[in-house]
N, C-alpha and C positions, 0 to 999 in steps of 0.2 A: 506495499502499500504505501502511493503517496503523500507528500499535500500540499502539492501544486495540481495535481491531478493524478487521477487511477493507479498508474506503474512511474512518474516517475519526482523525483523528494526533491527540495533546492540543494542539499549538499553536491546529487548529482553536473548542479552548472556554476559548484564553487570554481572562482578562478584560484588557481594551483600557488595565489600571494596571498589564499585568505578572504579578497574580499568578495562584497557578491551585486550584486542587482538584478534588479526584478526583471521575467522572463516572460518572452512575450507569448499572449495565448495563442497568436498566429500558429507560432513558431511548438509549440505543446501542438497543434494539434493534429499537426504535420506528424512528430512523431508518437503523437498515440495512435494514426492511421496506421504509418510501419508498425508495429507492435503489437497493435491485431495479428494482420491478414502475416509479420512476418513470426511471431515472440521476441520471443525475447532483445532490447538495447542497453547496449551502452552508451551514452555518455562521457570519450576520448575529451572535447575538450570542450564545451560550454563558453559560460562566458569570461571573458577577457580583459584582466582591465589595462585599459592605455600601455603606462611599463609596462607590463607583462608581456601585451600580446607584440609594443616593439620588441621585447625579450626576444622573442621567439620565432623573429618576421614578420607577423603578418603584415596584411595590408593596411593600409597606416587611418581608411578608412573599412577595418572590418567589419563585417552584422552581427561580431561577436561581440567587440563592446558595447555593442548600446542592447543588448541581452535578447537579438533575436534569433540568431545561428544557435549551430553543433554541432561537430566533428560525431561519430553514429559507427557503430561497426553493432553486428548483427548477429550473431552466435553461429546460428547457423542455415547461414543467404554470404553468398559475395558479394563484396562492393560491385561489380558489378549488376549483377540479381535485383539489392535491392538498387540502385541507382535509376535502374532498365523502369521497376517498376515509380519511384516515384517522380518520374522523365513524363509518366503516365498522366495519374493521382494527380500530379499535381501542376500545370502547365506555365501556371502564373507559381515561381520564389528564387531562387536560384538554390542550383545543386552544383557537387563537383562534385569528381568522381579522384579518386588516388589509389592506385593496386601497385603493391609494391613486393617484389613476391609470393609470397602465398599471405600473405598480410592486405593492409590497406584501411580505406575506409571512406566512409561521402561524406559531404560540409553538403549543411542542410540551413536553410537561413529562409525565412517571412522573408522576406522586399515581395512592393511590389509591383517591379515584374519579372522577366525572363529572363534571366542567366543561368551556362550551361558550360563549361570550361570537367580538359580534364588536367593534374595537379599533375 
């Protein structure tokens, strides 16, 4: 049980430097849909303070800074499969695919226009 939604808690989105920020409802809705379709979702990067975002080389205008983005991994689905499903179900959002060998992750954000990239 989460304290933000049925499956997500505030602590999952905390910045690694300990700072917190409100998480956008639109992002949570996308993540809940992914969770309902695929099963458990791990948030590997949620909110980032501007300082932490700079430290990790994030984009200056990153949606992570706004509490509107998450990098995720899904245990029983490849990043490509998750990416393709989100692309079909949520045509208006930000969606990035990052594949690294046998691993990888998907970036999802709730911007109000379509953006796609491969990292």
